[in-house]
N, C-alpha and C positions, 0 to 999 in steps of 0.2 A: 619179698614182694611188697607193693604198694597198694595204696588207697586211693584213688581218682578223686573219689569224696569223703577225706577221714575223717570230718566233722560229723559224718552220720553215723560213728559208731558210739557216739553220746548217747545214741539206744540200746547202748550193752549193759544201760542204767537196769534197762525195765525188768529184761531174767534175771541182774543180780538181787532187784526186788525182789523181784516174786519168787527166786531162791529164796529167800531169808524171809520172809513171809511167808513159806510153807512151813520154813524149820517150825519157826518161832509158834503156829499151829499146831504142828505136829505134835511137839511139848505144850501145846498147854489143852490140848484134847486129852492127853493121855493122863494129864492131873485131873481133868474135869475127871474120866472114866476112871479110876479110881476115889476119887473122892466120895461123888453118888452112885454106883453101879455095886448090885451084888457079885465080887467074883464068883464066888461059886456057883448062883443062880446063872451068874453070865455064863461060864461054861458048862453049865447043863440042857439050855435051853440054846446056845448059839452056835452056829454051825463055825467051826478054824476057818477065821482069816490069814493072811498069806503074812510071813514079819515083811523080811525086808526088801520083799518080792515088790510088794506094794506102793515102793517106792520110785521101783523100773522106769514106771510111763512117766510118773512127772518130771525123773532127770532126763530122760529122754525128749521128751516135749520144752523144756527148760532150750536143751540144745541146740533142736531144732530152730528156736526162736533167734539164739546164737548166731547161727549158721544164715540166716534171714539178713540179720543182721550186721555178716560182717559180707552179705552179697552185697545190700542197700547200698553200703560204700563202695563203690565197685572196683571192688578190686585185681590188681594190673599184676602180670608175671614178666616174663620173658623166656625165647626159645629161638636157641637157632635154627639157623635157613640156612640152605646150603647156596652162598653167592654164585649166580650165575653170568654175574659179568663181573672183571675184574681182572688183576695181573700180580704173580709173582716172581721176582728177579729170583732164583738160587746160584749166589756164588758163593762156591764153595773153593776153598785156598786148598794149593798142589804146590805149594812148596817144598824143598826138600827134607823141611821138619816133620810135616806131614809121613816121612817114612818111620816117623819111633814105633816105637815097640811097647810102650810104655801104655797101651790101649790094644787090647791083642785082637786081629793078630798085627795090625797096622793103625796108628789115625788113621789112612786116606781109608785102609779096606772095611774100618767099622762106619763111617761116613758115609760112604759108598751103600752099605746096609741100611744105613739108618735112612740116605735120603731115596733112597730106593719103598724105602715104608710110606714115608713123609707123602708122596707123590702119586700113590698110589690110594690113599685114602684124603686125596683132597675130588673137590665136587666137580663131576663133569658141566664141560663148559665153563671153568677157569682160566684162563690164559696163566701158563709158566712157558718162563723161558731160564737157561739156563748157562755160569758163564764159569770159567776157571780161572784164576790166576796162581803168579806167580812170581818168574820175573816181567810179567806182561801178562793182561788180560784178552781174555778172549769170548768171544760169544760163540758158544757150543752151538746151541738152540734157543733161534731166536723165540720168543714169544707167541705160544700157539695151545690150545684148547687141543690137539689130539696129546697126551702124555706117554705115548710110546716114546717118541723119538726122545724126549727128554728122557726116559731112561734107560736106554740106551748111551743116550749121552752119559751119563753119569756112571756106567758100567765100563765107556771105556777112557774112563780120567785117568790120568800120570803122572808122575812126579817129575816136577821142574827145578826152578832154580828158587831165586829170593820171594818178599810174599811185598809185591806192590800191592797194598791195601786199596790205595788213594784212587788209582788206575782204575780195578777195579768198581767201583763205587760211583764210579763218571759215567763208566761204560752200561754199567748199571743201568743210570739214568738215562740215560740216552737210546737205549735199549724201549725202555720204559716209554720215555717223549714222542716212539717213532709211531705207537699206535694211532689208527683209525680211529677218531671219536665215533660213538654209539648217533644211531639216528636221531638221537634228540640232540646231537650236538656236544655235547660232552663227553670227556673223555672218562673212560673207566678207573675207582681206585686203584695208583698199586702201590706194592711193598718192596722191600728189597730182604731177602734173609741171606744173612751171610757169616758164613761158617771161618772160623781161623784160628790158630794156634797159635798163631806171636802174636810179636809186636810189627809191625811195618818196613819192612827194610831199602825199599824201593819206591821212591817216585815219579815222578815224570820224565819224558824219557830218560829212561834209565839209569836216572838219578839218586844215590844213594844219600848224598844230602838233603832235597828234597821230600821224604821222606811219610815226614810227621805233619810238613805243610799243604800235603795234596791230601793227604788226609780231613785237614781243617776244612781245604777249601771244600772239597767232595762234601762233607757231611752236610757245610752252611748250605749248597746249592741242594742237598736233600730237604735240608729243609725249605728252602723257599720253594720246590716242587708237593710240598705237603706229602712229598714220599717217605716214612718212616722206614729207618734200617734197622730191623729186627738182629742181631748178633749173638752167635754161639761161640763162646770161647773152649775149644775142645783139646782134650789131653790134661797133664797134670804138670807137677812141679821139677817130676823127677825124668823128664822123657830127654833122649839122648840118642845120637844118631852116630853114625860112625861116616867118616870125611877122608878116602885116604888112607884108611888104617889109625886116625885117631878119631877118639870119642868127645863129640862136642855137645853139650849140653842147650838141649832145645825146652824149656818153660815156657808150659801155657802164659798168657798174658790179657786172662780176664780184664782187668783196669783199660788195659784200651780199646778192646769190645764193648767192656759199659760205654766207654766216653763218647763214641762214634753216636750207640743206641739214643743217650741221655740226647746229644748234642742232634738229634734228627728225627726224633719224638717216638722213636721206637721204644723195642723192650731188650734187654738184655737177657745172658741165660749165661750156663757155664755146665761142662757135662766135663766128667772124666774118666768113664766109662761107655760102651756100647749101649747098654740097657742106659744109662744116664741120656745119654744124646738122641733114643727111641722117644723118651720122656718128653724129650725137650721138644721134639719136632711135632709132637701130639700135640702142647702145647697152641707153641705157632702156627698151625695148621686149627684151633681153633677159634684163633684171632684172625687170622687173614680168607681162611677161607668161609667162615660162616659170620651172617650176621647176625648179634643181638635184637630181634623186634619184639616190642609190643603185645602182650596176649591178652586178651581176657578173662580173668579167671570166676565171670560169675557168675557163670552158668555152672562150674564147679561147686560152689556152696550151696547156690541152689535147688542143684541135684543131694548134693547133704542134707538138707532141711527137709526133703522128698522123704530120705529112706528114713532117716529118725522122726517124721511123724510118720510113717508105717509101724517103723518098728513099738513107737509109745502105744498104737492103737492096735497092732497083734500083743506085746504086754497086757496092755488090760484087758483082753477077750479072753486069756491063757488065765490070770490073776487075778482078773478081781470080775471078770463072766458079765464086763457093759465097756465099752465103748467112752470114755469119760467125753 
């Protein structure tokens, strides 16, 4: 929470000063009563006065004044509003390492479950596209506001060969760039969500030697196009796959994913289980699927002050038989 007119909070000095004055007055009153009043006589002729209850109305009234002071300073907060315009390109690694079983039942199956949950939670109207990549990159579903074909595409993912990460990023950028502008002539914001478990092994034209440079170039293009890439490094360091009877280690590479995210202005995440992957997708959905919109909180503080004022009057009537 913040305040549009923070200098107005200086008025809080008033209820603070009133509280101090009230405490001082109560102590002085007690000393005076004990000094000049016959306690025995007072007890026989005066009705029983409330104890701590007599302070309730004063405390409530001071709290009401403080709430009004906060409201006077124009407090503001933020709330999440579902995006009705925008595009998310979901790029999922389907290379051979995604067959590893360090994440049960396999990395790919766990990724499919989490991706379906992610898509199902996106606001209606937000466009989403699907790309799979291994030895190359394929647009399985162009960006669309109809999420059903994207879910079907996720269900149909199958294991391939190498990891053409740079080609996947460039393909996602091309897919986002092909979107028609809105009625105001401006393109809606776009973001790429890239999930992979390992380092890039294949570059452009299926060349392994170009793997790293293709990623560097694609990330630079994403930054220039102002399309952030949120990355998810999925899997553990102990993952293995069996190739022609031989066990081959396929450890996850979170550093490679973090470099892609930071270079494009996105966020990087890691997940070593299906549960963690679901949690990561939840975080990403809140970022790319919703906008944080400023909201005025003044009425909440005014309402609180009103409730406190009513309670003040009620407490005074109950315990003091009069409204202060």
